[in-house]
C-alpha positions in Angstrom: 4.8 -20.7 -17.0 6.4 -17.4 -16.7 3.1 -15.7 -18.3 0.9 -17.5 -15.6 3.7 -16.1 -13.0 3.1 -12.2 -14.7 -0.7 -12.7 -14.4 -0.7 -13.8 -10.8 1.7 -11.0 -10.0 -0.6 -8.5 -11.5 -3.8 -10.4 -9.7 -2.2 -10.0 -6.6 -1.0 -6.3 -7.0 -4.9 -5.3 -8.2 -6.8 -7.2 -5.2 -4.0 -5.9 -2.9 -4.6 -2.2 -3.7 -8.6 -2.7 -4.2 -8.6 -3.9 -0.3 -6.4 -0.8 0.5 -8.8 1.3 -1.4 -11.8 0.2 1.2 -9.3 0.9 3.7 -9.1 4.4 3.3 -12.9 4.7 4.1 -12.1 2.2 7.2 -8.5 4.1 8.8 -11.0 7.4 8.2 -13.4 6.2 10.9 -11.2 4.6 13.1 -9.1 8.1 13.1 -12.1 10.4 13.7 -13.3 8.0 16.5 -10.1 9.1 18.4 -10.7 5.5 20.6 -7.5 4.1 19.1 -4.5 6.6 18.3 -2.3 6.1 15.1 0.5 4.4 16.7 -1.4 1.5 19.1 -3.2 0.9 15.5 -0.4 0.3 13.7 1.2 -1.9 16.8 -2.2 -3.9 16.5 -1.6 -4.3 12.8 2.1 -5.9 13.5 0.7 -7.9 16.3 -2.2 -9.3 14.7 -1.0 -9.5 11.0 2.6 -10.7 12.4 1.1 -13.7 14.7 -0.9 -15.0 11.5 2.1 -15.3 9.7 4.3 -16.9 12.6 1.2 -19.2 12.7 1.5 -19.8 9.1 4.8 -20.7 9.0 4.5 -23.4 11.2 2.7 -25.1 8.5 5.6 -24.7 5.8 8.9 -26.0 5.2 11.7 -24.5 7.7 13.4 -21.6 5.7 16.5 -20.4 7.6 17.3 -16.6 7.3 21.3 -15.4 6.3 22.5 -13.4 9.2 23.7 -10.7 6.6 20.1 -10.7 5.2 18.3 -9.0 8.6 19.8 -5.6 8.3 17.9 -5.1 5.0 14.6 -7.0 6.1 15.0 -5.1 9.0 15.2 -1.7 6.7 12.3 -3.1 4.7 10.4 -3.3 7.8 10.7 0.7 8.8 10.5 1.9 5.0 7.7 -0.7 3.7 5.3 -1.2 6.8 6.5 1.1 9.6 7.1 4.8 8.3 4.3 4.1 5.6 2.0 3.0 8.0 2.5 5.6 10.8 3.1 8.7 8.3 -0.5 7.9 6.8 -2.7 6.8 9.9 -1.1 10.4 11.4 -1.4 12.4 8.3 -5.5 11.2 7.6 -7.2 13.6 9.5 -4.8 16.5 8.3 -5.7 16.1 4.9 -8.2 16.3 2.2 -9.3 13.3 0.6 -8.7 14.4 -2.7 -5.3 16.3 -1.6 -4.1 12.7 0.1 -5.1 11.1 -3.7 -3.3 13.3 -5.8 -0.3 13.3 -3.5 -0.3 9.3 -3.4 -0.6 9.2 -7.3 2.8 10.5 -7.6 4.1 7.6 -5.9 4.6 5.3 -9.7 6.7 8.3 -10.5 9.1 8.1 -7.4 9.1 4.0 -7.8 10.1 4.5 -11.4 12.9 6.6 -10.8 14.4 4.9 -7.3 14.0 1.3 -9.5 16.1 3.1 -12.0 19.1 3.9 -9.7 18.5 1.1 -7.1 18.3 -1.8 -9.4 19.0 -0.4 -12.9 15.5 -1.1 -14.4 15.5 1.1 -17.3 13.1 4.0 -18.1 12.0 3.9 -21.5 10.2 5.9 -23.6 7.2 3.2 -23.6 7.4 2.8 -19.3 7.7 6.5 -18.9 4.6 7.4 -21.2 2.5 4.5 -19.5 3.3 6.1 -16.0 2.4 9.5 -17.6 -1.1 8.6 -19.1 -1.9 6.4 -15.8 -1.3 9.4 -14.0 -3.1 12.2 -16.3 -6.3 9.7 -16.0 -6.1 9.6 -12.4 -6.0 13.3 -11.7 -8.8 13.6 -14.0 -11.0 10.9 -11.9 -10.0 13.0 -8.4 -10.4 16.1 -10.0 -13.8 15.4 -11.2 -15.3 13.3 -8.7 -17.8 14.8 -6.2 -18.4 12.6 -3.8 -15.7 12.0 -1.3 -15.3 9.8 1.9 -15.2 12.1 5.3 -12.2 13.6 6.1 -10.4 17.3 7.0 -12.0 19.8 5.4 -8.9 21.5 4.4 -5.1 20.3 4.1 -2.8 21.2 7.0 1.0 21.5 6.2 1.9 18.7 8.4 -1.2 16.2 6.5 0.8 17.2 3.2 4.4 16.6 4.3 3.4 13.3 6.2 1.7 12.3 3.0 4.6 13.1 0.7 6.7 10.9 3.2 4.6 8.4 3.2 4.7 7.9 -0.6 8.5 8.2 -0.7 8.8 5.6 1.6 6.8 3.1 0.1 8.4 3.8 -3.3 11.9 3.5 -1.9 10.4 -0.1 -0.3 9.4 -1.1 -3.8 12.3 0.2 -5.5 15.2 -1.5 -3.4 14.1 -4.5 -1.9 12.8 -6.3 -4.8 16.4 -8.7 -4.7 15.5 -9.6 -1.1 12.4 -10.4 -1.5 12.9 -12.7 -4.5 15.6 -14.7 -2.1 12.8 -15.5 0.5 9.2 -17.5 0.5 6.3 -14.2 1.2 5.6 -16.0 4.6 9.5 -15.9 5.8 9.9 -12.5 4.6 6.5 -11.2 5.8 6.8 -13.1 9.4 10.0 -11.0 10.1 8.6 -8.0 8.7 6.5 -7.5 11.0 8.5 -9.0 13.9 10.8 -5.8 13.6 7.4 -3.5 13.2 5.8 -4.8 16.4 9.8 -4.4 18.1 9.5 -0.8 17.1 6.2 0.2 18.3 5.9 -1.5 21.5 8.0 0.9 23.4 5.3 3.8 22.0 2.3 1.6 22.1 2.6 -1.2 24.1 1.2 0.5 27.6 -2.0 1.8 25.4 -2.7 -1.4 23.5 -2.8 -3.1 27.1 -4.8 -0.7 28.9 -7.4 -0.7 26.1 -10.8 -2.1 27.0 -12.1 -4.0 23.8 -15.2 -5.4 25.4 -16.4 -1.5 25.8 -15.4 -0.3 22.0 -18.3 -0.4 19.5 -19.2 -3.4 17.4 -18.4 -1.4 14.0 -15.1 -0.3 15.5 -13.9 -4.1 16.2 -15.4 -4.5 13.0 -13.4 -2.4 11.4 -10.4 -3.1 13.3 -10.8 -6.6 12.3 -10.8 -5.8 8.6 -7.5 -3.6 9.2 -5.6 -6.5 10.8 -6.8 -9.4 8.7 -7.8 -7.8 5.3 -6.2 -4.5 5.0 -2.6 -6.1 6.7 -2.2 -9.7 6.6 -3.9 -10.4 3.4 -2.4 -7.1 1.3 1.1 -7.7 2.7 0.8 -11.8 1.9 -0.2 -10.7 -2.2 2.3 -7.5 -2.5 5.3 -9.5 -1.9 3.8 -12.1 -4.5 3.2 -9.5 -7.4 6.6 -7.7 -6.5 8.5 -11.4 -7.0 6.7 -11.5 -10.6 6.0 -8.1 -11.9 8.5 -4.6 -11.8 8.5 -2.3 -9.4 7.0 0.6 -11.2 4.3 -2.0 -12.2 3.5 -2.7 -8.4 3.3 0.8 -7.6 1.1 1.7 -10.7 -1.8 -0.3 -8.9 -2.1 2.2 -6.0 -4.3 4.1 -8.9 -6.6 1.0 -7.9 -7.4 3.1 -4.5 -9.1 6.2 -5.6 -10.8 4.1 -8.4 -12.3 1.8 -5.4 -13.3 4.9 -3.6 -14.9 6.6 -6.3 -17.0 3.5 -7.5 -18.2 3.2 -4.1 -18.9 6.8 -3.8 -21.3 6.1 -7.0 -22.7 2.9 -5.6 -23.9 4.6 -2.4 -25.0 7.8 -4.5 -22.4 10.5 -3.3 -21.1 10.5 -6.9 -22.5 9.9 -10.5 -20.7 7.4 -13.5 -20.0 9.3 -16.3 -18.5 8.2 -19.6 -15.5 10.8 -18.7 -14.8 8.8 -15.4 -15.2 5.3 -17.6 -12.9 7.1 -20.1 -10.3 7.8 -17.2 -10.2 4.4 -15.8 -9.4 2.7 -19.0 -6.5 5.5 -19.7 -5.2 4.5 -16.3 -5.2 0.7 -17.1 -3.8 1.4 -20.5 -1.1 3.0 -18.8 -0.3 -0.2 -17.1 -0.5 -2.2 -20.0 2.2 -0.1 -21.6 4.7 -0.4 -18.5 3.8 -4.1 -18.2 4.9 -4.3 -21.8 8.0 -1.8 -21.7 11.6 -3.3 -21.8 12.7 -4.7 -18.3 15.9 -5.1 -16.8 16.9 -8.6 -17.7 15.7 -7.8 -21.7 18.4 -4.9 -21.1 21.6 -7.1 -20.9 
């Protein structure tokens, strides 16, 4: 049963970060269109995904959240969704795709350190070696890929700062909140996450989302918006907590390396890049590192 649960955790994280990989392209297109502001995009994500989670909760057994847990859930909403998504949506037009990918690749390192401090998850030689191996593999892939998704021609300091903040915020979310996530069902936890996120964004974006003429938006933009809300928000934020319940924070974070791999293979598929044995080897190196971390000693084996 334990092995099945762990496997489900790995599948959930892989699928969610693969969707995030496609979402990088979608967000760049939405941001460059300048038809909807970043804060309004965030607000629409919170509203759309939140409604779906609350609707789904109506068909599930009622689960009461203890009053003392609302504060940590609110904090998780700020770190895991509000700050993470806002910084990404604003930064995406001020940072090159390569710099964005390199900064994001630091996330598992942050998460490993934060989890060690926050929940006493041990940093073993095997875990550190796995993280280092995957990091080297993904950096090689990024630096040796000729095809890039359209984005900023030059990285601005604000873009770099916001992407570093983005990685730190999500690493804090993964490293700190596993206990509270494990306490409640995914649907209960996420419906409150998106409720708080909506409350945070409405004062800044409420007027805009009401006055947007959705019928005048191009079909391509509406399709990308639907993908952003349903796939890259509702589905991914349903799957990530499933992974967080079943595998360790550092492992969850390491699946972020799937994003640039997906982007690179899309580039290969559409003819913007070429596939070489070096890239295949680098991809194998990344997942070898993930396997090493998976088999490293966990907190329960350290007691």
